[in-house]
Predicted model as a PDB file, atoms N, CA, C, CB and O in Angstrom, pLDDT in the B-factor column:
MODEL        1                                                                  
ATOM      1  N   MET A   1     101.190  84.102  67.343  1.00 48.00           N  
ATOM      2  CA  MET A   1     100.572  82.654  68.979  1.00 48.00           C  
ATOM      3  C   MET A   1     102.660  82.310  69.620  1.00 48.00           C  
ATOM      4  CB  MET A   1      99.306  79.795  67.677  1.00 48.00           C  
ATOM      5  O   MET A   1     103.681  82.239  68.936  1.00 48.00           O  
ATOM      6  N   ILE A   2     102.465  82.195  71.086  1.00 53.00           N  
ATOM      7  CA  ILE A   2     103.672  82.077  71.051  1.00 53.00           C  
ATOM      8  C   ILE A   2     103.629  80.515  71.638  1.00 53.00           C  
ATOM      9  CB  ILE A   2     104.453  83.266  71.815  1.00 53.00           C  
ATOM     10  O   ILE A   2     102.451  80.327  71.941  1.00 53.00           O  
ATOM     11  N   GLU A   3     103.993  79.952  71.775  1.00 57.00           N  
ATOM     12  CA  GLU A   3     104.577  78.492  71.584  1.00 57.00           C  
ATOM     13  C   GLU A   3     104.924  78.316  73.235  1.00 57.00           C  
ATOM     14  CB  GLU A   3     106.144  78.359  70.348  1.00 57.00           C  
ATOM     15  O   GLU A   3     105.831  79.023  73.672  1.00 57.00           O  
ATOM     16  N   PRO A   4     103.990  77.074  74.485  1.00 62.00           N  
ATOM     17  CA  PRO A   4     104.894  77.679  75.231  1.00 62.00           C  
ATOM     18  C   PRO A   4     105.489  76.363  75.410  1.00 62.00           C  
ATOM     19  CB  PRO A   4     104.450  78.570  76.460  1.00 62.00           C  
ATOM     20  O   PRO A   4     105.375  75.179  75.092  1.00 62.00           O  
ATOM     21  N   THR A   5     106.449  77.501  76.346  1.00 79.00           N  
ATOM     22  CA  THR A   5     108.262  76.421  76.784  1.00 79.00           C  
ATOM     23  C   THR A   5     107.819  75.805  78.043  1.00 79.00           C  
ATOM     24  CB  THR A   5     110.167  77.583  77.283  1.00 79.00           C  
ATOM     25  O   THR A   5     106.914  76.112  78.819  1.00 79.00           O  
ATOM     26  N   TYR A   6     108.578  74.975  78.046  1.00 90.00           N  
ATOM     27  CA  TYR A   6     108.350  73.689  79.264  1.00 90.00           C  
ATOM     28  C   TYR A   6     109.786  73.620  79.648  1.00 90.00           C  
ATOM     29  CB  TYR A   6     107.684  71.926  78.664  1.00 90.00           C  
ATOM     30  O   TYR A   6     110.619  73.314  78.795  1.00 90.00           O  
ATOM     31  N   SER A   7     110.210  73.944  81.154  1.00 95.00           N  
ATOM     32  CA  SER A   7     111.658  73.490  81.342  1.00 95.00           C  
ATOM     33  C   SER A   7     111.747  71.917  82.298  1.00 95.00           C  
ATOM     34  CB  SER A   7     112.513  74.880  82.237  1.00 95.00           C  
ATOM     35  O   SER A   7     110.758  71.202  82.455  1.00 95.00           O  
ATOM     36  N   ILE A   8     113.307  71.549  82.934  1.00 97.00           N  
ATOM     37  CA  ILE A   8     113.237  70.528  82.784  1.00 97.00           C  
ATOM     38  C   ILE A   8     112.364  70.667  85.249  1.00 97.00           C  
ATOM     39  CB  ILE A   8     115.123  69.696  81.892  1.00 97.00           C  
ATOM     40  O   ILE A   8     112.095  69.921  86.190  1.00 97.00           O  
ATOM     41  N   GLN A   9     112.378  72.691  84.744  1.00 97.00           N  
ATOM     42  CA  GLN A   9     111.297  72.311  86.484  1.00 97.00           C  
ATOM     43  C   GLN A   9     109.975  72.288  86.168  1.00 97.00           C  
ATOM     44  CB  GLN A   9     111.303  73.646  87.920  1.00 97.00           C  
ATOM     45  O   GLN A   9     109.155  72.271  87.087  1.00 97.00           O  
ATOM     46  N   THR A  10     109.683  72.284  85.234  1.00 97.00           N  
ATOM     47  CA  THR A  10     108.072  72.898  84.962  1.00 97.00           C  
ATOM     48  C   THR A  10     107.722  70.850  84.640  1.00 97.00           C  
ATOM     49  CB  THR A  10     107.787  74.600  82.934  1.00 97.00           C  
ATOM     50  O   THR A  10     106.744  70.300  85.146  1.00 97.00           O  
ATOM     51  N   LEU A  11     108.514  70.261  83.951  1.00 97.00           N  
ATOM     52  CA  LEU A  11     108.111  68.741  84.181  1.00 97.00           C  
ATOM     53  C   LEU A  11     108.371  68.481  86.536  1.00 97.00           C  
ATOM     54  CB  LEU A  11     109.793  67.431  82.746  1.00 97.00           C  
ATOM     55  O   LEU A  11     107.617  68.166  87.456  1.00 97.00           O  
ATOM     56  N   PHE A  12     109.368  68.740  86.448  1.00 98.00           N  
ATOM     57  CA  PHE A  12     109.160  68.714  87.510  1.00 98.00           C  
ATOM     58  C   PHE A  12     108.029  68.820  88.798  1.00 98.00           C  
ATOM     59  CB  PHE A  12     109.739  69.186  87.447  1.00 98.00           C  
ATOM     60  O   PHE A  12     107.580  68.025  89.624  1.00 98.00           O  
ATOM     61  N   GLU A  13     107.873  69.997  88.539  1.00 97.00           N  
ATOM     62  CA  GLU A  13     106.451  70.158  89.437  1.00 97.00           C  
ATOM     63  C   GLU A  13     105.505  69.794  88.638  1.00 97.00           C  
ATOM     64  CB  GLU A  13     106.040  71.603  89.990  1.00 97.00           C  
ATOM     65  O   GLU A  13     104.804  69.220  89.471  1.00 97.00           O  
ATOM     66  N   GLN A  14     104.812  69.660  87.434  1.00 96.00           N  
ATOM     67  CA  GLN A  14     103.862  68.632  86.755  1.00 96.00           C  
ATOM     68  C   GLN A  14     104.126  67.216  87.576  1.00 96.00           C  
ATOM     69  CB  GLN A  14     104.233  68.463  84.983  1.00 96.00           C  
ATOM     70  O   GLN A  14     103.762  66.875  88.701  1.00 96.00           O  
ATOM     71  N   LEU A  15     104.734  66.679  86.786  1.00 97.00           N  
ATOM     72  CA  LEU A  15     105.232  65.325  88.216  1.00 97.00           C  
ATOM     73  C   LEU A  15     105.040  65.414  90.258  1.00 97.00           C  
ATOM     74  CB  LEU A  15     107.303  65.260  88.050  1.00 97.00           C  
ATOM     75  O   LEU A  15     105.011  64.610  91.190  1.00 97.00           O  
ATOM     76  N   GLY A  16     104.985  66.384  90.132  1.00 97.00           N  
ATOM     77  CA  GLY A  16     104.878  66.966  91.442  1.00 97.00           C  
ATOM     78  C   GLY A  16     105.563  65.945  92.571  1.00 97.00           C  
ATOM     79  O   GLY A  16     105.158  65.111  93.382  1.00 97.00           O  
ATOM     80  N   LEU A  17     106.850  66.508  92.139  1.00 98.00           N  
ATOM     81  CA  LEU A  17     108.398  65.890  92.425  1.00 98.00           C  
ATOM     82  C   LEU A  17     108.558  67.479  92.979  1.00 98.00           C  
ATOM     83  CB  LEU A  17     109.656  65.153  90.797  1.00 98.00           C  
ATOM     84  O   LEU A  17     107.581  68.212  93.129  1.00 98.00           O  
ATOM     85  N   PRO A  18     110.069  67.927  93.284  1.00 97.00           N  
ATOM     86  CA  PRO A  18     110.180  68.734  94.367  1.00 97.00           C  
ATOM     87  C   PRO A  18     111.200  69.160  93.422  1.00 97.00           C  
ATOM     88  CB  PRO A  18     110.404  68.257  95.945  1.00 97.00           C  
ATOM     89  O   PRO A  18     112.076  68.374  93.059  1.00 97.00           O  
ATOM     90  N   HIS A  19     111.131  70.478  92.961  1.00 96.00           N  
ATOM     91  CA  HIS A  19     111.849  70.926  91.564  1.00 96.00           C  
ATOM     92  C   HIS A  19     112.600  71.924  91.812  1.00 96.00           C  
ATOM     93  CB  HIS A  19     110.973  71.358  90.415  1.00 96.00           C  
ATOM     94  O   HIS A  19     112.723  72.553  90.762  1.00 96.00           O  
ATOM     95  N   GLU A  20     113.104  72.351  92.545  1.00 97.00           N  
ATOM     96  CA  GLU A  20     114.403  73.482  93.088  1.00 97.00           C  
ATOM     97  C   GLU A  20     115.486  72.630  92.429  1.00 97.00           C  
ATOM     98  CB  GLU A  20     114.721  73.742  95.112  1.00 97.00           C  
ATOM     99  O   GLU A  20     115.608  71.437  92.705  1.00 97.00           O  
ATOM    100  N   PRO A  21     116.271  73.261  91.552  1.00 97.00           N  
ATOM    101  CA  PRO A  21     117.696  73.082  90.691  1.00 97.00           C  
ATOM    102  C   PRO A  21     117.861  71.641  91.594  1.00 97.00           C  
ATOM    103  CB  PRO A  21     119.232  74.591  90.892  1.00 97.00           C  
ATOM    104  O   PRO A  21     117.514  70.527  91.202  1.00 97.00           O  
ATOM    105  N   GLU A  22     118.588  72.020  93.122  1.00 98.00           N  
ATOM    106  CA  GLU A  22     119.353  71.590  94.110  1.00 98.00           C  
ATOM    107  C   GLU A  22     118.632  69.887  93.751  1.00 98.00           C  
ATOM    108  CB  GLU A  22     119.107  72.521  95.806  1.00 98.00           C  
ATOM    109  O   GLU A  22     119.137  68.821  93.398  1.00 98.00           O  
ATOM    110  N   GLU A  23     117.631  70.205  93.970  1.00 98.00           N  
ATOM    111  CA  GLU A  23     116.467  68.944  94.572  1.00 98.00           C  
ATOM    112  C   GLU A  23     116.673  67.545  93.140  1.00 98.00           C  
ATOM    113  CB  GLU A  23     114.150  69.884  94.587  1.00 98.00           C  
ATOM    114  O   GLU A  23     117.202  66.434  93.183  1.00 98.00           O  
ATOM    115  N   ILE A  24     115.675  68.623  91.532  1.00 98.00           N  
ATOM    116  CA  ILE A  24     116.515  67.933  90.655  1.00 98.00           C  
ATOM    117  C   ILE A  24     117.735  67.068  90.727  1.00 98.00           C  
ATOM    118  CB  ILE A  24     116.805  68.669  90.052  1.00 98.00           C  
ATOM    119  O   ILE A  24     118.013  65.874  90.838  1.00 98.00           O  
ATOM    120  N   GLU A  25     118.485  68.520  90.585  1.00 97.00           N  
ATOM    121  CA  GLU A  25     120.440  66.918  90.620  1.00 97.00           C  
ATOM    122  C   GLU A  25     120.182  65.759  91.545  1.00 97.00           C  
ATOM    123  CB  GLU A  25     122.529  67.693  91.702  1.00 97.00           C  
ATOM    124  O   GLU A  25     120.522  64.646  91.142  1.00 97.00           O  
ATOM    125  N   VAL A  26     119.647  65.869  92.684  1.00 98.00           N  
ATOM    126  CA  VAL A  26     120.127  65.026  93.759  1.00 98.00           C  
ATOM    127  C   VAL A  26     119.001  63.601  93.268  1.00 98.00           C  
ATOM    128  CB  VAL A  26     119.874  65.886  95.586  1.00 98.00           C  
ATOM    129  O   VAL A  26     119.118  62.404  93.532  1.00 98.00           O  
ATOM    130  N   PHE A  27     118.150  64.184  92.636  1.00 98.00           N  
ATOM    131  CA  PHE A  27     116.715  63.476  91.373  1.00 98.00           C  
ATOM    132  C   PHE A  27     117.317  62.170  90.596  1.00 98.00           C  
ATOM    133  CB  PHE A  27     116.215  64.874  89.736  1.00 98.00           C  
ATOM    134  O   PHE A  27     117.223  60.953  90.749  1.00 98.00           O  
ATOM    135  N   ILE A  28     117.880  62.910  89.825  1.00 97.00           N  
ATOM    136  CA  ILE A  28     118.663  62.334  88.733  1.00 97.00           C  
ATOM    137  C   ILE A  28     120.153  61.651  88.690  1.00 97.00           C  
ATOM    138  CB  ILE A  28     118.721  63.303  87.948  1.00 97.00           C  
ATOM    139  O   ILE A  28     120.490  60.887  87.785  1.00 97.00           O  
ATOM    140  N   ARG A  29     121.464  62.227  90.376  1.00 97.00           N  
ATOM    141  CA  ARG A  29     121.864  61.582  90.747  1.00 97.00           C  
ATOM    142  C   ARG A  29     121.636  59.738  91.579  1.00 97.00           C  
ATOM    143  CB  ARG A  29     122.127  62.456  91.022  1.00 97.00           C  
ATOM    144  O   ARG A  29     122.195  58.644  91.657  1.00 97.00           O  
ATOM    145  N   THR A  30     120.310  60.548  92.069  1.00 97.00           N  
ATOM    146  CA  THR A  30     120.586  59.132  92.514  1.00 97.00           C  
ATOM    147  C   THR A  30     119.129  58.254  91.755  1.00 97.00           C  
ATOM    148  CB  THR A  30     120.676  59.059  94.521  1.00 97.00           C  
ATOM    149  O   THR A  30     118.386  57.635  92.516  1.00 97.00           O  
ATOM    150  N   HIS A  31     118.909  58.270  90.634  1.00 97.00           N  
ATOM    151  CA  HIS A  31     116.891  57.731  89.851  1.00 97.00           C  
ATOM    152  C   HIS A  31     118.272  57.402  88.951  1.00 97.00           C  
ATOM    153  CB  HIS A  31     114.866  59.291  89.072  1.00 97.00           C  
ATOM    154  O   HIS A  31     119.112  58.287  89.116  1.00 97.00           O  
ATOM    155  N   ARG A  32     118.619  56.545  88.217  1.00 96.00           N  
ATOM    156  CA  ARG A  32     119.016  56.444  87.268  1.00 96.00           C  
ATOM    157  C   ARG A  32     118.578  55.029  86.024  1.00 96.00           C  
ATOM    158  CB  ARG A  32     120.188  56.623  87.756  1.00 96.00           C  
ATOM    159  O   ARG A  32     117.519  54.451  86.269  1.00 96.00           O  
ATOM    160  N   ILE A  33     119.232  54.635  85.015  1.00 96.00           N  
ATOM    161  CA  ILE A  33     118.155  53.976  84.412  1.00 96.00           C  
ATOM    162  C   ILE A  33     118.723  53.694  83.516  1.00 96.00           C  
ATOM    163  CB  ILE A  33     116.992  54.516  84.159  1.00 96.00           C  
ATOM    164  O   ILE A  33     119.397  54.658  83.151  1.00 96.00           O  
ATOM    165  N   ASP A  34     118.912  52.429  82.584  1.00 96.00           N  
ATOM    166  CA  ASP A  34     120.063  51.625  81.671  1.00 96.00           C  
ATOM    167  C   ASP A  34     119.134  51.987  80.072  1.00 96.00           C  
ATOM    168  CB  ASP A  34     120.276  49.405  82.208  1.00 96.00           C  
ATOM    169  O   ASP A  34     118.009  52.184  79.613  1.00 96.00           O  
ATOM    170  N   ASP A  35     120.100  51.921  79.837  1.00 93.00           N  
ATOM    171  CA  ASP A  35     119.243  51.730  77.633  1.00 93.00           C  
ATOM    172  C   ASP A  35     118.847  50.968  77.456  1.00 93.00           C  
ATOM    173  CB  ASP A  35     119.930  51.612  76.141  1.00 93.00           C  
ATOM    174  O   ASP A  35     118.639  50.721  76.268  1.00 93.00           O  
ATOM    175  N   GLN A  36     118.273  49.637  78.848  1.00 95.00           N  
ATOM    176  CA  GLN A  36     117.290  48.635  77.328  1.00 95.00           C  
ATOM    177  C   GLN A  36     115.797  49.250  78.604  1.00 95.00           C  
ATOM    178  CB  GLN A  36     117.740  45.681  76.999  1.00 95.00           C  
ATOM    179  O   GLN A  36     114.627  48.935  78.389  1.00 95.00           O  
ATOM    180  N   THR A  37     116.176  50.022  79.695  1.00 97.00           N  
ATOM    181  CA  THR A  37     114.729  50.729  80.080  1.00 97.00           C  
ATOM    182  C   THR A  37     114.190  51.831  79.520  1.00 97.00           C  
ATOM    183  CB  THR A  37     114.678  51.129  81.309  1.00 97.00           C  
ATOM    184  O   THR A  37     114.948  52.798  79.441  1.00 97.00           O  
ATOM    185  N   ARG A  38     112.667  52.007  78.949  1.00 97.00           N  
ATOM    186  CA  ARG A  38     112.100  53.663  78.914  1.00 97.00           C  
ATOM    187  C   ARG A  38     111.918  54.293  79.314  1.00 97.00           C  
ATOM    188  CB  ARG A  38     111.477  54.128  78.711  1.00 97.00           C  
ATOM    189  O   ARG A  38     111.238  53.711  80.159  1.00 97.00           O  
ATOM    190  N   ILE A  39     111.863  55.534  79.667  1.00 97.00           N  
ATOM    191  CA  ILE A  39     111.419  56.296  81.166  1.00 97.00           C  
ATOM    192  C   ILE A  39     110.327  56.270  82.104  1.00 97.00           C  
ATOM    193  CB  ILE A  39     111.318  57.453  81.018  1.00 97.00           C  
ATOM    194  O   ILE A  39     110.114  56.440  83.304  1.00 97.00           O  
ATOM    195  N   TYR A  40     109.621  55.932  80.837  1.00 97.00           N  
ATOM    196  CA  TYR A  40     108.103  55.842  81.955  1.00 97.00           C  
ATOM    197  C   TYR A  40     108.177  54.133  82.067  1.00 97.00           C  
ATOM    198  CB  TYR A  40     106.092  56.567  81.015  1.00 97.00           C  
ATOM    199  O   TYR A  40     107.012  53.803  82.292  1.00 97.00           O  
ATOM    200  N   ASP A  41     108.840  53.167  82.023  1.00 98.00           N  
ATOM    201  CA  ASP A  41     109.087  52.446  82.511  1.00 98.00           C  
ATOM    202  C   ASP A  41     109.802  52.168  83.765  1.00 98.00           C  
ATOM    203  CB  ASP A  41     109.288  52.163  81.851  1.00 98.00           C  
ATOM    204  O   ASP A  41     109.586  51.236  84.540  1.00 98.00           O  
ATOM    205  N   ALA A  42     110.515  52.922  83.844  1.00 98.00           N  
ATOM    206  CA  ALA A  42     111.840  52.953  85.148  1.00 98.00           C  
ATOM    207  C   ALA A  42     111.150  52.894  86.910  1.00 98.00           C  
ATOM    208  CB  ALA A  42     112.888  54.886  84.968  1.00 98.00           C  
ATOM    209  O   ALA A  42     110.677  53.993  87.199  1.00 98.00           O  
ATOM    210  N   PRO A  43     111.092  52.410  87.447  1.00 97.00           N  
ATOM    211  CA  PRO A  43     110.347  51.008  88.478  1.00 97.00           C  
ATOM    212  C   PRO A  43     110.072  52.597  89.818  1.00 97.00           C  
ATOM    213  CB  PRO A  43     112.122  48.936  89.254  1.00 97.00           C  
ATOM    214  O   PRO A  43     109.063  52.714  90.514  1.00 97.00           O  
ATOM    215  N   PHE A  44     111.283  53.589  89.819  1.00 97.00           N  
ATOM    216  CA  PHE A  44     110.329  54.719  90.850  1.00 97.00           C  
ATOM    217  C   PHE A  44     109.469  55.542  90.219  1.00 97.00           C  
ATOM    218  CB  PHE A  44     111.162  55.782  91.667  1.00 97.00           C  
ATOM    219  O   PHE A  44     109.924  56.674  90.386  1.00 97.00           O  
ATOM    220  N   TRP A  45     108.228  55.614  89.429  1.00 98.00           N  
ATOM    221  CA  TRP A  45     107.631  56.554  88.775  1.00 98.00           C  
ATOM    222  C   TRP A  45     106.777  55.952  89.318  1.00 98.00           C  
ATOM    223  CB  TRP A  45     107.685  56.899  87.432  1.00 98.00           C  
ATOM    224  O   TRP A  45     106.734  54.780  89.689  1.00 98.00           O  
ATOM    225  N   SER A  46     106.024  56.802  89.380  1.00 98.00           N  
ATOM    226  CA  SER A  46     103.859  56.464  90.119  1.00 98.00           C  
ATOM    227  C   SER A  46     103.201  56.128  88.949  1.00 98.00           C  
ATOM    228  CB  SER A  46     102.611  58.212  90.878  1.00 98.00           C  
ATOM    229  O   SER A  46     102.765  57.174  88.469  1.00 98.00           O  
ATOM    230  N   SER A  47     102.924  55.206  88.279  1.00 98.00           N  
ATOM    231  CA  SER A  47     101.660  54.643  87.705  1.00 98.00           C  
ATOM    232  C   SER A  47     101.275  56.647  87.178  1.00 98.00           C  
ATOM    233  CB  SER A  47     100.308  53.499  89.268  1.00 98.00           C  
ATOM    234  O   SER A  47     100.327  56.572  86.396  1.00 98.00           O  
ATOM    235  N   GLN A  48     101.411  57.165  87.238  1.00 98.00           N  
ATOM    236  CA  GLN A  48     100.460  58.647  87.210  1.00 98.00           C  
ATOM    237  C   GLN A  48     101.560  58.904  86.161  1.00 98.00           C  
ATOM    238  CB  GLN A  48     100.226  59.949  88.853  1.00 98.00           C  
ATOM    239  O   GLN A  48     101.480  58.831  84.934  1.00 98.00           O  
ATOM    240  N   GLN A  49     102.874  59.303  87.149  1.00 98.00           N  
ATOM    241  CA  GLN A  49     103.686  59.958  86.293  1.00 98.00           C  
ATOM    242  C   GLN A  49     104.248  59.465  85.243  1.00 98.00           C  
ATOM    243  CB  GLN A  49     104.490  60.381  86.822  1.00 98.00           C  
ATOM    244  O   GLN A  49     104.412  60.189  84.262  1.00 98.00           O  
ATOM    245  N   ALA A  50     104.681  58.053  85.237  1.00 98.00           N  
ATOM    246  CA  ALA A  50     104.472  57.293  84.083  1.00 98.00           C  
ATOM    247  C   ALA A  50     104.044  57.457  82.560  1.00 98.00           C  
ATOM    248  CB  ALA A  50     103.799  56.670  84.459  1.00 98.00           C  
ATOM    249  O   ALA A  50     104.637  57.521  81.483  1.00 98.00           O  
ATOM    250  N   ALA A  51     102.140  57.509  83.190  1.00 97.00           N  
ATOM    251  CA  ALA A  51     101.038  58.154  82.054  1.00 97.00           C  
ATOM    252  C   ALA A  51     101.978  59.030  81.519  1.00 97.00           C  
ATOM    253  CB  ALA A  51      99.527  59.013  82.614  1.00 97.00           C  
ATOM    254  O   ALA A  51     102.554  59.052  80.432  1.00 97.00           O  
ATOM    255  N   PHE A  52     102.013  59.702  82.439  1.00 96.00           N  
ATOM    256  CA  PHE A  52     102.027  61.647  81.800  1.00 96.00           C  
ATOM    257  C   PHE A  52     103.169  61.396  80.319  1.00 96.00           C  
ATOM    258  CB  PHE A  52     103.191  63.300  83.535  1.00 96.00           C  
ATOM    259  O   PHE A  52     103.204  61.851  79.175  1.00 96.00           O  
ATOM    260  N   LEU A  53     104.232  60.150  81.342  1.00 97.00           N  
ATOM    261  CA  LEU A  53     105.783  60.663  80.354  1.00 97.00           C  
ATOM    262  C   LEU A  53     105.297  59.379  78.990  1.00 97.00           C  
ATOM    263  CB  LEU A  53     108.073  60.136  81.544  1.00 97.00           C  
ATOM    264  O   LEU A  53     105.518  59.335  77.780  1.00 97.00           O  
ATOM    265  N   GLN A  54     104.839  58.817  79.589  1.00 96.00           N  
ATOM    266  CA  GLN A  54     104.368  58.315  78.549  1.00 96.00           C  
ATOM    267  C   GLN A  54     103.029  58.673  77.036  1.00 96.00           C  
ATOM    268  CB  GLN A  54     104.164  57.439  79.266  1.00 96.00           C  
ATOM    269  O   GLN A  54     103.062  58.415  75.832  1.00 96.00           O  
ATOM    270  N   GLU A  55     102.338  59.138  77.641  1.00 95.00           N  
ATOM    271  CA  GLU A  55     101.467  60.113  76.831  1.00 95.00           C  
ATOM    272  C   GLU A  55     102.422  61.249  75.936  1.00 95.00           C  
ATOM    273  CB  GLU A  55     100.428  60.958  77.974  1.00 95.00           C  
ATOM    274  O   GLU A  55     102.129  61.662  74.814  1.00 95.00           O  
ATOM    275  N   GLY A  56     103.461  61.583  76.619  1.00 94.00           N  
ATOM    276  CA  GLY A  56     103.588  63.181  76.566  1.00 94.00           C  
ATOM    277  C   GLY A  56     105.005  62.589  75.759  1.00 94.00           C  
ATOM    278  O   GLY A  56     105.920  63.387  75.962  1.00 94.00           O  
ATOM    279  N   LEU A  57     105.406  61.536  74.987  1.00 94.00           N  
ATOM    280  CA  LEU A  57     106.508  60.914  74.449  1.00 94.00           C  
ATOM    281  C   LEU A  57     105.175  61.120  73.128  1.00 94.00           C  
ATOM    282  CB  LEU A  57     107.311  59.182  75.208  1.00 94.00           C  
ATOM    283  O   LEU A  57     105.037  62.113  72.414  1.00 94.00           O  
ATOM    284  N   ALA A  58     103.984  59.355  73.110  1.00 91.00           N  
ATOM    285  CA  ALA A  58     103.421  59.781  72.529  1.00 91.00           C  
ATOM    286  C   ALA A  58     103.315  60.726  71.127  1.00 91.00           C  
ATOM    287  CB  ALA A  58     103.186  59.937  73.241  1.00 91.00           C  
ATOM    288  O   ALA A  58     103.740  60.902  69.984  1.00 91.00           O  
ATOM    289  N   ALA A  59     102.357  61.197  72.222  1.00 86.00           N  
ATOM    290  CA  ALA A  59     101.750  62.439  71.316  1.00 86.00           C  
ATOM    291  C   ALA A  59     102.497  63.441  70.821  1.00 86.00           C  
ATOM    292  CB  ALA A  59     100.830  63.173  71.964  1.00 86.00           C  
ATOM    293  O   ALA A  59     102.153  64.604  70.610  1.00 86.00           O  
ATOM    294  N   ASP A  60     103.873  62.761  70.593  1.00 79.00           N  
ATOM    295  CA  ASP A  60     105.050  63.915  70.379  1.00 79.00           C  
ATOM    296  C   ASP A  60     104.324  66.004  71.102  1.00 79.00           C  
ATOM    297  CB  ASP A  60     105.363  63.845  67.945  1.00 79.00           C  
ATOM    298  O   ASP A  60     104.342  67.106  70.553  1.00 79.00           O  
ATOM    299  N   ALA A  61     103.745  65.446  72.702  1.00 78.00           N  
ATOM    300  CA  ALA A  61     103.306  66.558  73.182  1.00 78.00           C  
ATOM    301  C   ALA A  61     104.268  67.667  73.234  1.00 78.00           C  
ATOM    302  CB  ALA A  61     102.813  66.309  74.333  1.00 78.00           C  
ATOM    303  O   ALA A  61     105.401  67.523  72.775  1.00 78.00           O  
ATOM    304  N   ASP A  62     103.897  68.707  73.741  1.00 87.00           N  
ATOM    305  CA  ASP A  62     104.661  69.863  74.310  1.00 87.00           C  
ATOM    306  C   ASP A  62     105.948  69.607  75.611  1.00 87.00           C  
ATOM    307  CB  ASP A  62     103.438  70.810  74.912  1.00 87.00           C  
ATOM    308  O   ASP A  62     106.769  70.371  76.119  1.00 87.00           O  
ATOM    309  N   TRP A  63     105.632  68.177  75.806  1.00 92.00           N  
ATOM    310  CA  TRP A  63     106.386  68.419  77.127  1.00 92.00           C  
ATOM    311  C   TRP A  63     106.945  67.086  76.311  1.00 92.00           C  
ATOM    312  CB  TRP A  63     105.600  68.488  78.983  1.00 92.00           C  
ATOM    313  O   TRP A  63     107.429  66.136  76.928  1.00 92.00           O  
ATOM    314  N   ALA A  64     106.827  67.109  74.792  1.00 94.00           N  
ATOM    315  CA  ALA A  64     108.023  66.041  74.651  1.00 94.00           C  
ATOM    316  C   ALA A  64     109.806  66.213  74.496  1.00 94.00           C  
ATOM    317  CB  ALA A  64     107.629  65.381  73.426  1.00 94.00           C  
ATOM    318  O   ALA A  64     110.416  65.147  74.413  1.00 94.00           O  
ATOM    319  N   GLU A  65     110.724  67.653  74.453  1.00 93.00           N  
ATOM    320  CA  GLU A  65     111.452  67.797  73.982  1.00 93.00           C  
ATOM    321  C   GLU A  65     111.862  67.629  75.817  1.00 93.00           C  
ATOM    322  CB  GLU A  65     111.536  68.862  72.829  1.00 93.00           C  
ATOM    323  O   GLU A  65     113.033  67.344  76.070  1.00 93.00           O  
ATOM    324  N   VAL A  66     111.062  67.778  76.783  1.00 96.00           N  
ATOM    325  CA  VAL A  66     112.093  68.323  78.074  1.00 96.00           C  
ATOM    326  C   VAL A  66     112.046  67.213  78.979  1.00 96.00           C  
ATOM    327  CB  VAL A  66     111.581  69.811  78.971  1.00 96.00           C  
ATOM    328  O   VAL A  66     112.621  67.272  80.066  1.00 96.00           O  
ATOM    329  N   ILE A  67     110.913  65.439  78.325  1.00 97.00           N  
ATOM    330  CA  ILE A  67     111.472  64.832  79.384  1.00 97.00           C  
ATOM    331  C   ILE A  67     112.308  63.830  78.280  1.00 97.00           C  
ATOM    332  CB  ILE A  67     110.329  64.153  80.612  1.00 97.00           C  
ATOM    333  O   ILE A  67     112.762  62.753  78.664  1.00 97.00           O  
ATOM    334  N   ASP A  68     112.481  64.347  76.716  1.00 96.00           N  
ATOM    335  CA  ASP A  68     113.840  63.283  76.304  1.00 96.00           C  
ATOM    336  C   ASP A  68     115.158  63.737  77.120  1.00 96.00           C  
ATOM    337  CB  ASP A  68     114.296  63.395  74.453  1.00 96.00           C  
ATOM    338  O   ASP A  68     115.936  62.850  77.470  1.00 96.00           O  
ATOM    339  N   GLU A  69     115.464  65.200  77.463  1.00 96.00           N  
ATOM    340  CA  GLU A  69     116.359  65.807  78.044  1.00 96.00           C  
ATOM    341  C   GLU A  69     115.833  64.834  78.827  1.00 96.00           C  
ATOM    342  CB  GLU A  69     116.547  67.265  78.272  1.00 96.00           C  
ATOM    343  O   GLU A  69     116.183  63.751  78.360  1.00 96.00           O  
ATOM    344  N   LEU A  70     115.085  64.681  79.901  1.00 97.00           N  
ATOM    345  CA  LEU A  70     115.218  64.069  81.368  1.00 97.00           C  
ATOM    346  C   LEU A  70     115.658  62.815  81.155  1.00 97.00           C  
ATOM    347  CB  LEU A  70     113.909  64.006  82.257  1.00 97.00           C  
ATOM    348  O   LEU A  70     116.512  62.427  81.952  1.00 97.00           O  
ATOM    349  N   ASN A  71     115.251  61.913  80.132  1.00 97.00           N  
ATOM    350  CA  ASN A  71     115.777  60.764  79.926  1.00 97.00           C  
ATOM    351  C   ASN A  71     117.038  60.180  79.584  1.00 97.00           C  
ATOM    352  CB  ASN A  71     115.236  60.473  79.328  1.00 97.00           C  
ATOM    353  O   ASN A  71     117.432  59.019  79.689  1.00 97.00           O  
ATOM    354  N   ALA A  72     117.759  61.529  79.026  1.00 97.00           N  
ATOM    355  CA  ALA A  72     119.317  61.674  78.429  1.00 97.00           C  
ATOM    356  C   ALA A  72     119.621  61.539  80.148  1.00 97.00           C  
ATOM    357  CB  ALA A  72     119.939  63.497  77.308  1.00 97.00           C  
ATOM    358  O   ALA A  72     120.077  60.564  80.746  1.00 97.00           O  
ATOM    359  N   ARG A  73     119.231  62.772  80.661  1.00 97.00           N  
ATOM    360  CA  ARG A  73     120.856  63.208  81.955  1.00 97.00           C  
ATOM    361  C   ARG A  73     119.882  61.868  82.482  1.00 97.00           C  
ATOM    362  CB  ARG A  73     121.162  65.414  83.426  1.00 97.00           C  
ATOM    363  O   ARG A  73     119.992  62.202  83.662  1.00 97.00           O  
ATOM    364  N   LEU A  74     119.075  60.704  82.555  1.00 97.00           N  
ATOM    365  CA  LEU A  74     118.996  59.562  83.925  1.00 97.00           C  
ATOM    366  C   LEU A  74     119.605  58.905  83.657  1.00 97.00           C  
ATOM    367  CB  LEU A  74     117.919  58.795  84.414  1.00 97.00           C  
ATOM    368  O   LEU A  74     119.483  57.856  84.289  1.00 97.00           O  
ATOM    369  N   ARG A  75     120.990  58.924  82.305  1.00 94.00           N  
ATOM    370  CA  ARG A  75     121.333  58.031  81.208  1.00 94.00           C  
ATOM    371  C   ARG A  75     122.807  57.617  81.689  1.00 94.00           C  
ATOM    372  CB  ARG A  75     121.246  58.786  79.640  1.00 94.00           C  
ATOM    373  O   ARG A  75     123.450  56.578  81.839  1.00 94.00           O  
ATOM    374  N   ASP A  76     123.079  59.687  81.928  1.00 79.00           N  
ATOM    375  CA  ASP A  76     124.656  59.368  81.627  1.00 79.00           C  
ATOM    376  C   ASP A  76     125.055  59.160  82.934  1.00 79.00           C  
ATOM    377  CB  ASP A  76     125.615  60.570  80.866  1.00 79.00           C  
ATOM    378  O   ASP A  76     126.228  58.880  83.184  1.00 79.00           O  
TER     379      ASP A  76                                                      
ENDMDL                                                                          
END                                                                             
């Protein structure tokens, strides 16, 4: 059985955000979080987006790896 593989593009699509590579880069450049803010507590998420991110991390779901990637990129 093949495990599902998610990318930053599929995460953005799941979150209902523009998901072309250029659009993702613009989002990341314009939405930054500090080291004390958990990704799902960032003020720019809707409540549904925040819940998806929090559940994905808490359950160590298939999405966790790509959520971690986004988390790191929002802090660079």
